[in-house]
N, C-alpha and C positions, 0 to 999 in steps of 0.2 A: 668121608667128607667131614670137614671141620664143622662142628656145631657151635651154637652161640656161646656156650659156656667155655669151650676151648678158645674161641675167638677172643673173648673177654680176657682170658688168662694170657694169651699171646700179647695183647695190647698192654695189659698191666705190667707184664714182665719186660717186654722189649721196647715199650713206648709207642706213642701214636705214629711215629715215622719208622715203623718196623720193617718196611720192605727193603730198605738199603741193607740193614743188618742181615736179613734173611738171604738176600741176594749174595752177599759176601760168603755166607755160610754154604750156600749151594755151590758156589764157585770152588770153594775149598774142597768140598766133597765130590766135585766133578760131576754134578747132576745137571744134565742138559735137557732141553725140550726135544720134541720129536724130530726136529731137523738139525739137531746137534749144536744148537746155540744156547747161550745162557738165557735163563728166564728173565723176562722184563719185569720191572717193578709192578706194572699193571697186572701182569699175569699172576704175580705173587699175591697181590691184593685179592684177585678173584678166587684164589685157593683159600686164603684166610677168611674171606667172606662167605665161603661155602657155596659158591656158584659153579666151581669146577672141582673135579676130583682127580687126584693123582696120589696114589698111596706112597710112592717113593718121596715125593716132595713133602707131603703131610708128615711122614715119619721124620724126615730131616728137620722140619720146623719144630716138631715136638721134642726132638733131641736137643735142639738149640735152646728151647725154652727151659728144659730140664737142666742143661748145663749152666745157663744164665742164673737160674734160681739157686743152684748149688754154689756158684761163685759169689753171689750176693750174700748168701748165708755165711759163707766162709769169711768174707770181708767184714760182715757185721760182728761175728765172733772175735775176729782179730782186733777190731776197734774196741770192743768191750774189754778184752784182756789188756789192751794198752791203756785204756782209760782208768782201769782199776789200779794200775801200778803207780 
């Protein structure tokens, strides 16, 4: 289950409207709900808010956050290198 610290990190990294980004990520990874449909944005919010638990979805969310953090750091380093030239 996602705790408050993780929730804060998700929102800080992905922005306040994180559910659309997470939804696309889950579709790419072909993670579906119990009836074989894509997760709704509301259900994604319930996972992020810690009201529901699904290890597969939570792991995918954390992977997306980690990937986004790495991409932002790489972009920041690239900008710094270009600025110094």
